[in-house]
N, C-alpha and C positions, 0 to 999 in steps of 0.2 A: 517534606516537599510542600512548597506552597502552591496555590492554585495556578498562578501564572506559569510556573515551571511545568506543572502537569499539562496545562493547555498547550504550551510550546512543544512539549514532548509528543503529545497526541497529534498535533498538526504536522510536526516533522515526520512522524511515523506514517501518516496518511500520504504525504508528499513522496517519501521514499518508496512506499508501497505502490503508488501509482506509477512511479518511474519504473519499478520492477515489472509491473503489469505490461507497460508499453514495451519493455525489452523482451519479455517473454512472448508477447504477441508478435513482435518482429522476428524473433527466433522461430516461432511456429510458422510464420509466413514464408521464411526462407529455408525451412527444413526440407531436405530432399531435392533441392534445385541444383544439382551438380552440373547441368548443362549451361547454366548462366552464373558464372562465378561471382559476378558483382551483386547478385541477389541472394546467393547461398550464404548461410550462416555457419554451416559446418556443425550445427547442433542436432542432437538426436531429438526427434519429435516427442518421445515419451518424457525425456528430461525437461524439455521446454514446457510441456503440459504440467508437469510436476511443479516447476518453478512458478507457473501461472497460478496454480492452486495455493502455493505457499504465500505468494504476494497478495492474493485475494484475502486470505485469512489475516495477514498482517494489516491490511487496510481495515478490515472489519474490527480487529482488536483495537486499533488506534482510534477508530470512530467511536467505540464504546468509551474510551478514555475521555474523548472530547465531550461526549454526552454526559458522562459522570461529572465532569467539571462544570458543564452548563447547569446541571441539576443542583450542584453544590452552591454555585454562585446565586442561583435563583432562591435557594433556601436562605442563604446569608442575607440577600437583599430583603426577603420577606421578614426575617427576624429583625433586621435593622429598621425597617419602616414602621 
């Protein structure tokens, strides 16, 4: 895997994770609102909180990938200079 591919994978993972965080937050906000169907998500609050934690960890892992690529590029630039 080359550096560009790793960076793209990390950024894509961050974006997907952030989308998942937004969805989980929306599900949490709409959980239990049965009297207003347009706001209700039909999701269980515990399941939504679990999804939020999973997406948070996915963003953290992808961030570490991007940080590793940054460090690798910095080292390569230092060696080259």
